[in-house]
N, C-alpha and C positions, 0 to 999 in steps of 0.2 A: 564412824562405823558404829559406835555405841548407840548413837541416836537412831541409826537405821535399824539396829537390832531391836530397840525399844518399840519403834513404830511397827515393825513386823510382829513383835510379840503381842502388842495391843490389837493389831488387825486380826491375828489368829484367835485371840481371846473373844473378839466380837463375833467372828465367824462361828466359833464354838458355841458361844451363848445363843446366837441365832439358831444354830442347829438344834440346841437343846429345847428352845422355845417352840420349834416346829417338829419336835420329836416326841418322846415319851411324856405323857402328861400334859400336852399342849392344850387339851380341851377339858382338863379336869376341873377347871374353875367353874364350868357349867354344871358340874355334878355335885358340887358342895351344897349340903343342906337340902337335897332333894327328899321328898317324902316317900321315896321308893328306892330300892337298890338298883344301881346301874353301874356296870363295869366300865373302866376306862376304854375309850375308843381312839385308836391311833390312825395316822395316815397310812395308806396302802404302801406296800413295798414295790418300788419301781427301780429296776437295775439302772446302772449308769450309762448304758448304751443310748445313743441318740442318732436319729436320722432326720433329714429335711425332706419335705414333700417334693421339692424340686429335683431331688436325686432320682426320683422315680417317674420323671416325665411330667410332673405337675406344672400347671400353668395357671396363674392367678389373674388372667385377663377378663374374667367374667363371661367368657364364651366357651372355652375349652371345658369338656366334661371330665372331671378328675376322679371318677369312680374307680377306675383301674389303678390309678396312681395311689389312692388311699389304700386299696386292698393290697397292692404290692408292698407298700411301705410297712403295713401292719404285718404282713407275712414275713418280711425280712426281720422285723423286731422279734416276732414270735420264734423264729429260728435261732435268734441270739439269746433267747431266754427272757426277753422283754426289754423295755426301755421307753424313751420319749420319742414321739413323732411330732416334730416341730412344723407348724404351719406359719409361714411368714406373712407379712402384709400383702394384701391382694384380695380379689373376689374369686373365691374358689368354688365354682359351680360343680355340683356332684350329685350322684345318686346316693344310695344308702351306704353308711359307714358302719362296719361291724367291729367292735372292740374285742380284744382278746386279753387273757390274764397277763398281769405284770406289765401292762402297757398304759402309758399316759399320752393322751391327745392334748397337745399344748398349742393354743392360738396366741401368736404374738399380737402386740398392739397394731391395729390396722388390718388384721385378718378378718375376713367375713367368709364363713362357709355358707354358701347359698344352695339349699337343696332344690334340685330340679323337680318341678311338679308333674312331670310325665309319669302317669300311673304305671306304665309298662316297666319302669325301673324298679318297682316295689313289689316283690312277690307276695303272695298270700301266705300267711302263717297262722297256725293255731296258737291262741293266746287267751288271756283273760282281759276283758274290757267291760267297764261299768259293772264289775263284779261277777259277770257271767262267763262261762267257758264258751268261746266263740272263735271266730277267725277275723283277722284284719289285714290290711296291707302292712308289710314290714315297716318298722319305724325308720325314719331317715338316719337316726343315730341310735345304735342298740348294742346290747351285750346280753348273752344268756349263759348262765352257769359259770360265769367268769369270776376270778378272784383278783384282788389287788389291781384295780383299774382306776384311772383318774382322767378327768376332763378339766383342764386348767387354762389359765392365761387371762388375757384382757380383750380377746376378740369377740366376735358375734356369730351366733348360729341363727340363720333365718330359714324358716320352714316353707316360705312361699304359700302360706295358708290360704290366701285369697283365692287361689285356683281350686281349692278343695272344699271350702266351707260354703254352706248355704248362707243367704243374707236376707234378713227381714227388712222390708221396705221402710217400716216405721222407725228403724234404728239409725238411719243415715239421712243426711240432707238430700234434697231432690236432685241436686247436681251429681252427687255420688251415685245415687240410684240409676240415673240416666246413663252414667258412664258404665256401670255394671251391666245394664241391659245391652249396651252396645258391644260388650266384650264377648257375647255369645251366650250359651247356656239356655235354660228354659225357666219359665215362671209357672206357678200353680194357677188353678182356675180363678182364684180370687185376685190374682195379680199382685199379691202382697209379699211373696217370697220367691227369691231367685235360687236356682239350683244349677250346678255345673253341667249336668246332663239329664236326659230323660230317665235313665235307669235309677239315678238317685231319687228323683221325685216319686216314681212308682214304688220303689223299695220302701221308702219311708212310711207309706200308707199302711203297711202290714208289720212294721218293725216294732220290737220291744225297746222303746227309746232309740238307741243307736245300734242295737243288735238285730240283725236281719232275721226274718222268719226262716224256718227250715225249708230246704228244697230249692233254694236259689243258688245257681252257679256263681260262686264268688268272683270268678274272673270277669263276669259281665257287669259287676256293680262295684268296681274298684274305687270310683270316686266316693260312693257311699261309705266304703270301708276305709275312710281317711284315717291315717295313723296318728298316734301320739308322736311328737317330734323326737323325744328322747324316751326310750323304753329299755329299762334295765330289769331283767327277769332272773330271779334266783342267783343274784350275785352277792359276794361277800367282800368286805374291805373296799369300800368305794369312796372316792373323793370327787366332788364337783365344786370347783372354786374359781371365782373371779370373772367368769364369762357372762355375756348377755345372751339370753335365749328369747327369741321373738317370732311372732307371726306363724305360730304352729298350725298345722292342718286341723288338729283336734287338741287334746290336752297337751300342755307344753312338756312337762317332765313327769314321768310315771315310773317310780321305783316299785317293783312288784316282787314280793317274797324275798326281799333283800335283807341282809344282816350287816351291821357295823358300817353305817353310812354317815359321811360328813358332807353337808352342803353349806358352803360358806361364801359370803361376799358376792353372791350372784345377783343379776338383774333379770327379771322375767317380765316380758312385755307382750301384750296382745291388744288389738283394738278393742274398745269397749263393746263393740257390736259382734265380736268374734263368737260364733256359735260353739258351745262346749270349749271355750278358750281358757280352761283352767290354768292356774299357775303351776303348782306342784301337787300331785296326788300321791300321797304316801300310803301304799296299799299293802296290807299284810306284811309289814316290815318290823324288824326288831333292832333295838339299839341304834337309834337314829338321832343325829344332831343337825338342826337347821338353824343357822346363826347369821345375823348381820346381812340379811338379804332384802331385796326390794321387789315388790310385785305391783303391776298395773295391768289388769287383765280383763277379759270379757266374761268370766264366769267365776266360780269360787277360786280364791287365791291360794291359801294354804289349806289343803283339804285332806282329811284322814279317812281312809276306807279299809274294808277288810272282807269284801265279797258280798254277793247279793243273793238273798232268798236261799233256795235249796242248794244251789251251787256253792254259795259262800259257807253255808252251814256244813256241807259235806267236806269242803276244804279245811275248815276249822283252823284257820291261820289268822290269829289276831294281829293287830298292830299294837306293839307294847314297848315300853321304855323309849319314849320319844321326848326330846328336849327342843323347844323352839324358843329362841331368845334374840332380842334386838332386831326384829324385822319390821319393815314398813310396808303397808298396803295402801295403794291409792284406789283406783276403781276396781270393783269386783263384786260379785253377788254376795260374798261373805269374806271377812278378813281371815278369821280362823274358823274352820268348818269341820264338823264330824258328821259323816253320812253322805247321802242317805244309804249307801251301800256299806253296812257295818255288821253283816250277819255273822262274821267270824269273831267279833268283839274288838273293843279298843280299851286298853288298860294302861295305867301308869304313864300319864302324859303331863309334862310341865310346859306352860306357855308364859313367858314373862317379857317385860320391857319392850312391848310392841306398840306400834302406832297404826291406827286404821283411819284414813283420811278421805272420807267421801265414799265409802263402800255402801252397798245396799243394806247389809246387815253387818254388825260388828262381830259378835260371837254367835255362831249359827250351829245348832244341833238339830238334825232332821232325820226322820225315818218314817215308817208306816207299818201297818199290819202286814204280816207275811215275811218280814225281814228276819225276825229273831235276832239273836245276838245281845250282848251286854256291853254297855259303855260305862266304865267306872274308873275311879282313881284319876280324875282329871283335876289339875291344879293350875289355876290361871291367876296371874298377879301383874300389877303395874301396867295396865293397858290404857292408852290415851286415844280418844276418838274425837273427830269433828265431822259434822255434816253427814251423819248416818241417815240414809233415806227412810228406812223403816225402823227395825228394832236394834237397840244396843245389844241386847241378849235375847235370843230366840230359841225356845224348845218347840219344835213342830213335829208332832208324831202323827200328823195327818198330811204329810208331804205329798203333793200331787204332781211333782215333776216340773213345776214352774218356779222361777225365781220369786223372791218375796215381793219385788216390785211388780212383776207380771201378774202375780196373784192379786195384789192390791188393785192394780188397774182393771182387772177383770171383775172386781167387786167381791173377791173370795176371801180377802184377808190372808192371814198365814194359816190356812187350813182350819176352818172352824166347825166342820161337820162332825157329828157324832151319830153313829148308827142307832136306829130305833131299838134294836136288840143288841146288847153288849155280849160279845163272844167270851168264852172262857180263855184265860191265858194259857198258852202252851209254848212249844219250842219255836213257833213262828211269831211270837210276840216280842218285839224289841223292848229293851229295858235301859233307861238312862238313870244313873244313881251315883251317889258319892262324888259330887262335883263341887269344887271349892273355888270361889272367885273373890278376889279382894283387890283393893286399890285400883279402882276404875274411875276415870274421869271422861265424861262425854259432853261436849258442847254442841248440842243440836242433834236431835233424832226425831223420827216420826212418832215412835213410842219407846218409852224407857225400857220395858221388858215385856215379853209375852211368853208364858208357859202354856202349852197346850198338850198335856199328856193324854194317855189313853185311859178310859174309865177302868178297864181291866188291868192296867199296868201304869199307875200314875208315875210321873217324874218324881223321884224320891231322893232325899238326902242332899238337898241343894243348899249350900252354905255361902251366903254372899255378905261381904263385909267391906265397909269403908268405900262407898261409891257415891259420886256426885254426878247427877245427870240432869241436863236441861233438855226438854222434849216437848212435842206438841201434846202427846197423851202420856199418861202415867204408866204404872205397872198393872198388868192383868195376869192373874194366875188361875189356871183351870186344870182340874184333874191332876193334882200334885199333892204330895205329902212330905212331912218332915222338912219344911223349908224354913231357913233362918235368915232373916234380914237384919243385920247389925250395922248401924251407922250408915244406912243407905238413905241418901238425901236426893229426892226427886223434885224437880220444879217443872210441872206440866203447864202448858198454856191453856189447856181446857180439861174439864173433868176432874175426877179424883186422882190423887197420887197413887192409890192402891185399890184395886177391886179384885174380888176372888169369886170362884165358882167351883164347888165340889173340892175344897181344899181341906186337908186334915193336918193338924199339928203345924200351923204356921206361927212362927215366933218373929215378931218385929220389935227390935230394940232401938 
């Protein structure tokens, strides 16, 4: 009996310790020594109630449409004040899922939530996309104005994105292109890009990137208005943990105007050819932790945004107090990216202990005239890279909408044009300054670094320390000021290790 009591006491102590580790202060280790103030962020409050999707008629046979089962289960939990919706192993085909406050969506091992690609299931909503006020199809998984929500477990969310996204012929093998043509859809006049329907093709011709021109009935262009797979808008106290998110119609995960968010131990996957297949776009959010997650995607992997042009400046909602730690990025247009939609500003960001293995660019900062906004207080350390296609570090203030690789293949480089007459700096002029980078190792890059600031607003206050880079070309710095390179060792295969143009106050130690 005494031994049994001892065993029970030890078990309770372990449970108690585990609860403490996952309770108050669990993520405080990430906040120690930050160069900016950031309050502790805790897991959301989820009541102890629990229901299973099968209790509401759910069927995981991959055929049955579970939209109503998800809605009924969430409605039941909402009536109880919240709790966990458990999704067991199976293929759970469904339309959109809308989370409510104090509810956790939990996927058990073996559970796959497969979002049906029928556009009729996804109503048109007003939202913000690519920084502009616009409309899109409702996201397959969404919440708006909710608090204390969680998406957890070890299952998979699949967006069926191949039925929504266009496909460029040059990005896939001939056999895959042939298979895509046989699936239906249409191709453009050049025959080098497939679209899911004619409305998508004609709408793209007049669109502002992925935002349609005014006057088009959105109900007629729903494929063009392909949604982000996970859209969380104006939510507070959010946890995303453990799951895999893949094959999204557009961006994979898009937290917008959210506060106190934890993203931990997730996997984000999209094909390398996925058009606008971003990993996570942290957009006008505050107090955000992204930790120990893996990305292998078709566009920018970890991307920071805050609105675009006049819409973004009017919204005036910066992304600030963000910690990224322990993440790995494989394919992607950029490993860690700021912009190009940064009109509301980006402040107080820490990125550390990350690996970028085969991305187009390692650290990518991009914008253009007309954006406005200030990016400052960025602290990056202990980044390890291999096989970077273009630049280890890129500041491109002449961003033209193409990836760095696409621009290079088109003979444009990373935006090298300068207008014959330089405009005066005003509220529409973007500014990148006060950025600190140290302890970077890169084995293999197209170019070590490229700074391309604006003549009227140079990239300023860039402090780079203790970096070792092997690359085909060295460092090129243009239209920049107050740049310090300390202990930066570059081994180019060709040309000079460092070249400059219109640079003021460069210190190389």
